[in-house]
N, C-alpha and C positions, 0 to 999 in steps of 0.2 A: 473357579473361574478364569477364561481365555481372558488374555492381556488385551488390551484395547487397540484402535490398529488406527494407525493417522497415516493419513497421506499427504507428504509435503512434495508441494510445486512449487519449482521455482520458472523463473524466466532467462532465457539467455539470448541477448541481444551483442553481438559481436565483441564478447567478454568471456571468452571460453577459459581460461586461466582462473577465473573468479569461480565459475561456476566448479571448476575441480575443487577447488579448495572450500568451496560451502560444501559440495557433496562430502568431502573426504572428514569435515570435521564432523557433519553429521554419522556420518558412517563410525567415525571414533567415541563420539559423546552418547550416543542413543543405545540405551539397554533395557530399560525399564518398559516399553511397549515395542509391539507389532508396528513396523512403517514399510512404506515404499515411500520412491523419491521419482516424481515425474518431470521431467524436463520440457519443457516448449523453448522450442529455437524459433524466435518471432523474427524469420524473414534473416537471420544473418547474411552476411557474404561468404560465399562458399566456402572460402579457404578455413575459417572460423569455424563454418559446421563440419567441415571436416576433422577441426582437428577434435573437436568435440565427440565426433563417432565414437572413441574407443572408450567412451564413459561407462556406457552399456555393459562395458565387462564386470564393472563394480556391483556386486550383490544390490539386489533390489531394486536396480537403478533402470528406466525407461526413458527413451527419448523421441519425443514428438517434434517433426518440423510443419512449419506453418509456411505458405507459401507466400502469404503479404503479414506484414507487420500488424500485430491486431491490439496494439497497445496494452498494457496493463490491465487493464479488467477483462477484454477478449482473450489475452493471451493465458490468463488463470483459467478463464470461464472453459478454453480448448484442455487444458491440465484437467481438469475435474473430469471431463467426457471419459477421459483415458483411467480415472482412478478408481478405487472397489469401491464400488458400489456399496459394500457392507461398513466402508470407513464411516468409526466414530468422528474423527475430529479430521479438518483440513488445515494444514499450515502453511500459506502463503508466505513464502519466502525470500527477499531481495539475494541475487547470485553473489550481488558484492558483501555477503555477511559468512562469517564463520561463526558458531556458536562456541559460549567456553562451558559451558557448563549442559548437562545432558536436559535441555532444552522442552522438549517433546516429551518427557517423562514427567516433569516437573509440569508443564502447564497443564498435564491431562490431569496429574491427581489433582491439581485445582480445580479443575472442569466438574470432576467427580463427585467433589464435596460443596459444588456451589452451582447449585441447578439453576437459578435464575442468570447466570454465566451464558452469551449467545459468544463471547470473543473476549478474549484475555491476550496478551503479549507479556514477552520478555524486557527485563531494563538494558537499554542498549548503551554500548562504549563506543567511543572513535577509535580509528587505528590506534593512534599513538596509547591508548587505553583510558583514557580521560571519558568521565561519567558524560551522561549526554541525556538531554530532554529527550523523554519517549513516549508523551503523548498532549496534545491541544485541547481545545476549547472548540465546539461546533460554532460556526461564523452566526451570529446574531445581529442586530443593530444595538441591542446593549450595551454587546463589549466593542463592538467597534467604533459606535461615538462617544463612549464614555470611558471607554477603557479596560482591559484586563483586571486591573489593580482595584478600580471601583467594584465590577461586578463580582469579585470576588470575595469582597468585604462584605456584600452584600448578602450571599450565598457559597460559602465556601464547600458547604457537601456537594454541590454543584459545579464548582469551579476550583479544585484544588491546586496549591501551588504545583505548577511543572515542574520549578528551580528545587523541590523539596527532595533531599536524597532520603527515600522510602524504604523501609526494611521489610515491612507488613503490604501482603497487599491490597490498593486500593482502589476504589470505584474511577474512573475517572470518564471525560466524554466520549475522547475516540483515542485509538491508538497508531501509532504511525505506522504508516502502510509500510515497511521495511519487515514486519514482523507483525503476521497476523493470524493469530490460533483461533480458529472456531467450531462450536460445535455445529455438527454437518446436517442435523437435523432442523437446527434453527438457520443455516445458511441456506438451505434447499427450501426451507418454506418463506422464505424472504423473496426466492430467485435467484440468488446470489449476487455477485456484481451487476451495475447497470452498465453496460459496455459503450453506454453514450459516453461513459470519461474514458479519453483514450492514455492519458497520462496522471492528470492532477485529481484531486478532492476524491477519488474513490474510498478512501479509509471514513471520511464524513460521512460519507454517503450510506457507507457499509452499517456504521456506528448509530444513524439518524435511523433506517430502516430496522433493524434491531429492537431500537428503542422503541420506536411506537410499534414492534410486534409484540414488547414486554419484557426485551433480555435487556442485559446490563453488559456493559465496558469492564475490564478490570487492567491493573498493571501487577504482575506478580513479578516483585525486585529479584527474588531468590534466583531465577532463572535469569541467564545474563548471555547473550551475543555483542559481535563487534561488528557495525555496520561502517565500512569504506565510502562513506557518503559521497555520492555525486560521479562514481567512478563507472557506472553505465549508463548515462546520461548528460550529452552534449551540450551544456545552456546555451542558446540564441534567442534570437528574438523571437522568432517563430515559436519555440520550446516557449518562452514567457509568454506569448498568445494562448498557449494551449492553457496553460493555469486560467486564466480568466474566462475561457469556453468552458471547462469544467466546474469554475465556481459559479458562472451565471445559470448553466444548468439545473447547480443544484437550489440554487435561489428561486429558480421557477418551479422547481418541483416541489417546495418546502414552505414559501411566503406569495406574502400578495402582491399585486401588482404594484399598490404604493409604496411598499416599503421593498421591492427590488428598485424603484425608481431611485429610493434613497440611498442603499447599496450602489447603484451607479453612481451616483452625484460622489461618493466618499469615495469610493477608486478612483473617478475621472482628477478629480481635484488632489487626491494623494500621489498619482503619478505624475499628474500635472505640473505640480510644484518643484520633482525633479529633473525637470527639463535642461536646465541650465547645466546641470552635471552631466547629463548625458540623453543625448537626443532619443534615444530609444525609449525612454519614459514618455517623452512626447506622443511617439508613435504608439504606445499603449495606452495612454490617456484618450486618443481620437479613437483607438480602438474598442475601447470599452463606451465611450460615448455614443458610438453606432450598435451598440447592443450584443458587443462580443459574440458574432453571427457562429453559429455551428458548422454553417457550410466553407467557414475559412481554416477547420481543422486539418491536423495534417494528416490522418486518416485518410482524406479525400483529395490527399495529392500524393499519393506512393505511386511508384512507376515500377512495372514488371522488368526484372533483370537477368538476362539471358544463364546464370549461374547459377539458377535455383532449381535445379534438376537436382533430385532426393535420391538418385542413384549410386 
């Protein structure tokens, strides 16, 4: 039987050296599957893009440049358009990651023997080698108002401990977005990423829609990768706002209006209480109180630069 085909999709945004390191680790470690690497440059500065261009000299690597920053979901969906249509699996991997094991082969093998799996992920480690939490819980009123410990005690099969070190695959609510390995047929069935999510909550939304379609998510701890967390995104007030724009888009999709009102009150109070610690929290509370309007998303505030030629 021919080996399974994995299309690996990375997004580069002004971080070409991370992309080189990520691709080199994939080429070094990936042995048991057929694969390709599609890199989407998400409107980086011209100097960063030019520094990245020689990466196509690597085998199985192609580079696409977007003239605008499409965000996480949009950038990955652009990459899918250039992927092999016969691919069995898509692997969406942050460019500020390197694989420690043959992740693609290990996750492919798991998916092959787990027909209900639509999504799985490898175990994450930090740059210093320390073990990291790799999955989380889908946001619900119960988990927010009562706390994760309480709902986990009520239903541990739905809320497995995020801090436990697992040695065998475990079903989880969702996998962190730095490593998303998907069955291509399941991903295509649900229509891929919701591109209304620009920077955050993409993985929760993806797992929720897969769940509604009858698929499950798993952590496969024997597969390991390192995530140099936070290297590809600069945090500021606008970026923090983007989280709540995506979060409340998620709530509007899956929760009733009374539930959304309670969520808004919860996050308004949560941020408002921290106002004296940092005035930004007060700004965020006011933004949430106004409904976290999507029209204020960073996606609508981009400018066209003169250095964006692709020649």
